[in-house]
C-alpha positions in Angstrom: -0.2 -0.1 0.2 2.6 2.6 0.8 4.4 1.7 -2.2 1.7 2.4 -4.3 1.0 5.3 -2.1 4.8 5.9 -3.5 5.1 5.3 -6.3 1.8 7.3 -7.4 2.4 10.6 -5.4 6.6 10.0 -7.3 5.1 9.7 -11.4 2.1 12.8 -10.5 5.0 15.0 -9.6 7.3 13.2 -12.1 4.4 14.1 -14.5 3.7 17.6 -13.1 7.4 19.0 -13.4 7.9 17.1 -17.1 4.8 18.7 -18.9 5.6 22.5 -17.0 9.2 21.7 -18.7 7.3 21.3 -21.9 5.0 24.1 -22.0 8.2 26.6 -21.0 10.0 24.6 -23.7 6.8 25.4 -26.3 7.4 29.8 -25.4 4.7 29.5 -22.4 5.9 31.9 -19.2 5.8 29.3 -17.0 9.1 31.0 -14.9 6.5 34.1 -14.4 3.5 31.2 -12.6 6.6 29.8 -10.4 8.0 32.8 -8.8 5.0 32.7 -6.7 5.9 29.7 -4.9 8.3 28.1 -2.6 11.7 28.0 -3.8 11.6 24.5 -2.8 9.5 23.5 -5.4 9.9 26.5 -7.9 13.6 25.0 -7.6 13.1 21.1 -8.4 11.1 22.8 -11.9 14.9 24.6 -12.4 16.3 21.6 -11.1 14.7 19.5 -13.8 14.8 21.9 -16.7 18.6 21.8 -16.7 18.9 17.8 -16.1 17.0 17.0 -19.2 19.1 19.8 -21.0 22.3 18.4 -19.8 21.1 14.8 -21.5 20.9 16.2 -23.8 24.1 17.1 -24.9 25.1 14.6 -23.3 24.0 11.8 -25.9 23.6 13.9 -28.1 26.9 15.9 -28.5 27.2 20.3 -28.1 24.3 21.9 -30.5 25.8 24.5 -33.1 25.5 27.5 -32.8 22.3 28.9 -34.6 23.2 31.8 -35.9 26.0 35.0 -35.6 25.3 37.6 -34.4 27.0 41.7 -35.2 26.3 43.7 -32.5 28.0 47.2 -33.7 28.3 49.6 -30.5 29.1 52.9 -30.1 32.1 51.9 -27.4 32.6 48.7 -28.5 33.0 49.0 -32.6 31.8 45.8 -34.3 31.4 42.3 -31.8 30.5 39.0 -33.1 29.0 37.0 -31.2 27.0 33.5 -30.7 23.1 33.8 -30.5 20.2 30.9 -30.3 17.2 31.2 -31.6 14.9 29.5 -28.8 13.2 30.7 -26.1 14.3 26.9 -24.3 16.7 27.6 -21.2 20.3 26.0 -23.2 21.2 22.9 -25.5 19.8 21.6 -28.8 15.9 22.3 -28.6 15.1 19.6 -30.7 17.0 17.2 -28.4 15.9 18.1 -25.3 12.4 18.6 -26.4 12.5 14.9 -27.0 13.9 13.9 -24.2 11.5 15.6 -22.0 8.7 14.7 -23.8 9.4 11.0 -23.3 9.7 11.4 -19.7 6.1 13.5 -19.8 5.0 9.8 -21.8 7.0 7.6 -19.5 5.2 9.2 -15.9 2.2 9.6 -17.6 2.0 5.2 -18.0 3.1 4.9 -14.9 0.5 7.0 -14.0 -1.9 5.6 -14.7 -0.6 1.9 -14.1 -0.5 3.2 -10.6 -4.1 4.9 -9.9 -5.9 2.0 -11.8 -4.1 0.0 -9.9 -5.9 1.0 -6.6 -8.7 1.7 -8.1 -9.5 -2.2 -7.6 
């Protein structure tokens, strides 16, 4: 009984965190929603997002720069810099999206199985 409860709570937490990460990767301002919550809850979301990005880099390699931007400032002249053309946290956008989506689907599947078994 305790084991089922822990599995249900863990998979529910993973599903919500993964879902919020997917929303963030599609450009929804999740950070503004989480700013009013305690630091332990918002910190969990941030750690999950960085874990997904690190996993994507470890599995698929470092991303190539998206584009080169030339900044023309009066003080510093012309400076070349790299800019990512994505609103996501960091890492390769497509691979991070796939990893986050796969994790969310796995957590949803575990949650559905755990809830079905507790209904008996």
